[in-house]
C-alpha positions in Angstrom: -47.4 151.6 0.4 -46.2 148.0 0.1 -49.6 146.8 -1.1 -51.2 146.5 -4.5 -54.0 148.8 -5.7 -57.2 148.2 -7.5 -59.2 151.0 -9.1 -56.7 153.4 -7.5 -57.5 152.1 -4.0 -55.4 149.8 -1.8 -56.9 146.3 -2.1 -56.4 145.9 1.6 -58.8 148.9 2.2 -61.3 147.6 -0.3 -61.4 144.2 1.5 -61.9 146.0 4.8 -64.8 148.0 3.4 -66.3 144.8 1.9 -66.3 143.1 5.3 -68.5 145.9 6.8 -70.8 146.2 3.8 -71.7 142.5 3.9 -72.6 142.8 7.6 -74.8 145.9 7.0 -76.6 144.3 4.1 -77.5 141.2 6.0 -78.4 143.2 9.1 -81.4 144.7 7.4 -83.5 141.5 6.9 -82.1 140.2 10.2 -83.5 143.2 12.1 -86.8 143.2 10.2 -87.3 139.5 11.0 -85.8 139.8 14.5 -83.5 136.9 13.9 -79.9 136.2 14.7 -79.8 132.8 13.0 -77.7 134.1 10.1 -75.2 136.0 12.1 -72.5 133.3 12.4 -73.1 132.0 8.9 -72.7 135.5 7.5 -69.4 135.8 9.4 -68.1 132.7 7.7 -69.2 133.8 4.3 -67.6 137.2 4.9 -64.2 135.7 5.7 -64.2 133.6 2.5 -65.6 136.4 0.4 -63.1 139.0 1.6 -60.0 136.7 1.2 -61.3 135.5 -2.2 -61.7 139.2 -3.3 -58.1 139.9 -2.2 -56.9 136.9 -4.4 -58.9 138.0 -7.4 -57.8 141.7 -7.3 -54.2 141.0 -6.6 -52.1 140.9 -9.8 -49.8 138.2 -8.4 -51.1 135.1 -6.5 -48.5 132.8 -5.1 -48.3 129.7 -3.0 -48.5 131.7 0.3 -51.7 133.4 -0.9 -53.3 130.1 -1.8 -52.2 128.5 1.5 -53.7 131.4 3.5 -57.0 131.3 1.5 -57.2 127.5 2.0 -56.8 127.3 5.7 -59.0 130.4 6.3 -61.7 128.9 4.1 -61.6 125.5 5.9 -61.8 127.2 9.3 -64.6 129.5 8.2 -66.8 126.8 6.6 -66.4 124.5 9.6 -67.0 127.0 12.3 -69.8 129.0 10.8 -71.7 125.9 9.7 -71.2 124.4 13.2 -72.5 127.5 14.9 -75.4 127.9 12.4 -76.6 124.3 13.0 -76.2 124.7 16.7 -78.4 127.8 16.8 -80.9 126.2 14.5 -81.2 123.2 16.8 -81.4 125.3 19.9 -83.9 127.7 18.4 -82.0 130.8 19.4 -78.8 132.3 20.6 -79.5 133.6 24.1 -76.9 136.4 23.7 -79.1 138.1 21.1 -82.4 137.8 23.0 -82.6 141.4 24.0 -80.1 142.9 21.5 -82.1 142.0 18.4 -85.0 144.0 19.6 -83.0 147.2 19.4 -82.1 148.7 16.0 -79.0 150.4 17.4 -77.6 147.6 19.5 -78.2 145.0 16.8 -76.6 147.2 14.2 -73.6 147.7 16.5 -73.3 144.0 17.0 -73.2 143.4 13.2 -70.7 146.2 12.8 -68.5 144.6 15.5 -68.5 141.4 13.5 -67.1 143.4 10.6 -64.4 144.7 12.9 -63.7 141.1 14.1 -63.3 140.0 10.5 -61.0 142.9 9.7 -58.7 142.5 12.7 -58.5 138.7 12.5 -57.8 138.7 8.7 -55.4 141.7 8.8 -52.1 139.8 8.6 -53.4 137.4 5.9 -54.8 140.2 3.8 -51.6 142.2 4.1 -49.6 139.1 2.9 -52.0 138.3 0.0 -52.0 141.9 -1.3 -48.4 142.7 -0.7 -46.1 143.8 -3.5 -43.3 141.9 -1.9 -43.1 138.1 -2.5 -41.1 135.3 -1.1 -41.2 131.6 -1.6 -42.7 129.5 1.2 -40.1 128.5 3.8 -39.6 127.0 7.2 -41.7 129.7 9.0 -44.7 129.0 6.7 -44.4 125.3 7.5 -44.3 126.1 11.2 -47.2 128.4 10.8 -49.3 125.7 9.0 -48.5 123.2 11.7 -49.5 125.6 14.4 -52.7 126.4 12.6 -53.4 122.6 12.2 -52.8 122.1 15.9 -55.1 124.9 16.9 -57.8 123.9 14.4 -57.7 120.3 15.6 -58.2 121.3 19.2 -61.1 123.6 18.3 -62.8 120.9 16.2 -62.3 118.3 18.9 -63.5 120.5 21.7 -66.6 121.5 19.8 -67.4 117.9 18.9 -66.9 116.7 22.4 -69.2 119.3 23.8 -71.9 118.6 21.2 -71.8 114.9 22.0 -71.9 115.6 25.7 -75.0 117.9 25.4 -76.7 115.4 23.1 -76.7 112.7 25.8 -79.9 113.0 27.9 -78.0 111.8 30.9 -76.0 115.0 30.9 -79.0 117.4 30.9 -78.2 120.3 33.2 -74.6 119.3 33.8 -71.4 121.1 32.9 -68.9 119.4 30.6 -65.7 118.1 32.3 -64.6 115.3 30.1 -62.1 115.0 27.2 -60.3 118.3 26.4 -62.7 120.0 28.8 -61.1 118.1 31.7 -57.8 119.9 30.8 -59.2 123.3 30.0 -62.5 125.1 30.7 -62.3 126.8 27.3 -60.3 124.5 25.0 -62.2 125.7 21.9 -61.1 129.2 22.5 -57.5 128.1 23.0 -57.6 126.4 19.7 -59.1 129.5 18.0 -56.2 131.7 19.4 -53.5 129.2 18.3 -54.8 128.8 14.8 -54.7 132.6 14.2 -51.1 132.6 15.5 -50.4 130.1 12.8 -51.9 132.3 10.2 -49.8 135.3 11.4 -46.7 133.2 11.2 -47.4 132.2 7.6 -47.9 135.9 6.7 -44.9 137.2 8.7 -42.0 136.8 6.3 -43.3 139.3 3.7 -44.7 142.0 6.0 -43.1 145.4 5.5 -43.6 148.9 6.8 -47.2 149.5 8.1 -48.0 145.9 7.4 -46.2 144.9 10.6 -49.2 146.5 12.4 -51.4 143.6 11.1 -49.7 141.3 13.6 -52.2 142.7 16.0 -54.5 140.0 14.6 -53.8 137.2 17.1 -53.4 139.7 19.9 -56.8 141.2 19.1 -58.4 137.7 19.1 -56.7 136.8 22.4 -57.9 139.9 24.1 -61.4 139.7 22.8 -61.9 136.0 23.7 -60.2 136.2 27.1 -61.1 139.7 28.3 -64.3 140.9 26.6 -66.8 138.6 24.9 -65.7 135.0 25.2 -64.4 133.7 28.5 -65.9 136.4 30.8 -69.4 135.9 29.5 -69.3 132.1 29.7 -67.6 132.1 33.1 -70.3 134.4 34.4 -73.1 132.2 32.9 -71.5 129.0 34.4 -71.1 130.6 37.8 -74.8 131.7 37.8 -75.9 128.2 36.7 -73.6 125.9 38.7 -71.9 128.2 41.3 -72.0 126.7 44.7 -72.1 123.1 43.5 -69.2 121.2 45.1 -68.3 119.4 41.8 -68.4 122.6 39.8 -66.3 124.5 42.3 -63.7 121.7 42.4 -63.7 121.6 38.6 -63.1 125.4 38.4 -60.4 125.3 41.0 -58.5 122.4 39.5 -58.9 123.0 35.8 -57.0 125.5 33.7 -59.2 128.3 32.4 -57.5 128.3 28.9 -54.2 126.5 28.2 -54.9 122.8 28.3 -53.0 120.9 31.0 -53.6 118.0 33.3 -56.1 118.9 36.1 -54.6 119.6 39.5 -55.0 116.9 42.1 -58.2 117.3 44.0 -57.7 118.2 47.6 
């Protein structure tokens, strides 16, 4: 209801199924070779493939649909290639060191990525496949600006951290410069903000059950702040630098997420 069909099935549902199918297909060689190097790259490809499929199957493609596809594709290409090159340079992603040895745990991890794609794209997919259309307006402009702001922060934070780690003088140190002096996780802040922008662009044409897709930015916020992102990195940082006076001061005086000037050191 409210969304176009293809082959007698809601296009939204077909796109969700495709997101999981791609993960399960790539999981097979990844498990056989015991490698996680294609995990993030596959995620990016999935985002683009799923949204492109929604565009192709929808009988009407308007400016809102193209805008959503464009910003999601830009984000997906940038982030997935960045993560892929980072892992290739490091040799491995330590998060997968034990997981990739277990068929079940590794499969679950790939399946969760399909879930991540589904929830994060929900609002955009609902808008692209909706039977209701409306010309782009002020809210779409605001959404695009919010997305651009978040994307800019994420890109800047990632670049600053890469440059910091590439300097031999910073070996074994934690980053506390640039955006990282205002937030301990500015890249995650940018990620959350850009998906809020996507939801704002989709918002004007959501109807009925489609309102539930606004869970997209909420899901990403909860996942990054409560489950997989911040908690894991904070634990790793505490294990590595906990007890060091400079790190404890940084942790005390620097916002965990929302960038703001660091508190004055006491």
